[in-house]
Phi, psi and omega in degrees: 000132179261107180289152175200105175225114178251339182201188186268352194228354177298160186304122183282133178244326181212142185208149168264123175252127179301181178225145177256006180288133178056051180287347178088182183290167175299129182292159171285160179302323181295331183267358180281147187260355186206157185292334181288318175301316180300317179302316182285329175298314180297323185276352183074024182243016180299140187295149178260153189303314186299322179295319183288325175300315180297321179295317180291329176297321179298321178293316179302323179293324177294316178301319179298317179303324183259017173058043177264132176286123184247125173257147178234148176290155173295133184286125174257130184299132175055052186211131183281116181235029184287319194264078183294339180293335183291331194270341179191167175206159183247133169232126185055240182251021182241137171261128181252121178288131178281137171275090188265177176308133186305327181298345188253011183303325182296336177299321179292318180299333182286351176253020184306317179301326178290317178299321179298323179290328179287320180092138187295338178295338183252016178244130181247129174248117184285158176301155187303326183285350179272107177265128180202143171230150188298336178294341180267354189244123182228104172292132178220076179061249182281355183246157163233114178272133181226127173276141183210176171214122186243014179297153179297339179268020181312312185296342181279349185254115171294343182268355176270112191246341184229124183253175183291334175301320179292320178301315181295317180298320180290322175299320180291328179288329184233068186295340181277355177258156171264114178269123183241117182258153183226125178285126183256150178283131184238141172211134175279345191239335184242104184295339179278352177243023184229121170258096185302316177224169176302323182286359173274351178222004182198144168198130173286146178222160179060217179266329192209021183244168180204151170257137186209152173230115188302317186289349176291341184260134180286328187246117187300323183292335176287319173300314182298325178301317179293319178299316179292323181297315181272337183091131185304325182290345181257008185256134169255109183273122181262153181280172178301318180295318179293324175296317179302323178275002172077035183298334180276356188259042175278187185216131182266127171273330177202185180294341181233008177235125184231134171271127182223162180283140188296336180275355182278064191296317183293314179296314184297323176297316179297317179300314181294322177298334180262018169090006180275146165273124183251118175265107184272134177227152173283129181211016186291334179287313177300325181299340180293347177260020179059044174204152180222225191289317179292324182294330186262009179231140175233100182295139178250320182223126168237149182293000000 
């Protein structure tokens, strides 16, 4: 397989879509990875498997409609494999294995047949000290945008997933690109004050537009850089509540076709007003785990 990813919005040809089959029992609070999951575990509203399977089926049907080749991980019994973006990501013709939380190593092993098809020459495994997850990494033509957290208390946050060692390593791997990192706001306890990944508070869409949430960024001038880069008139600014509901975590099939959650009424109206075709799917149950459409998809080939 010849990988090709230069940006977030070119026409999608092949993708790994996670699976909600056999996700296992509701995790204990101690085993949850993010504050939103913890909130729903405590409230008794954590999503059930059958609902999440149906939500992912709706996405698979949209991919089928647009003739996208869909790969799925091998199902591991009683194991959450929904968020395929966490385990690896593609830049240009290389797949980079994410150094994820150790408990999740089996998720990567479950895509081994796809890795075999890609070939080990095109797979990069970063040094152990480089922490990175795909939700923090966004190729955007001449740029690679990366969400990070460099505070001295990094180790105290289960929500800090990408460190500066990884940012530096990616810059060295792609010296012809401009790597731009952004410090994200982290909280282990308050999901409305936590940007788990960059795609939880920002995402480029179309040719020159973006969805963004200011409070997701720790440093205002870094947020402002993005606003200036895309132009204020091309920015859809989401509220704290919309960020909590994952409005920036939609997914582009092409520059003019976007898969979005059916409840994102304000965003979906804006997208249509700006010429996008919006394919609406139910995804509110999966969103309870602080991940949405971009988190559960890993593009392999875009035109």
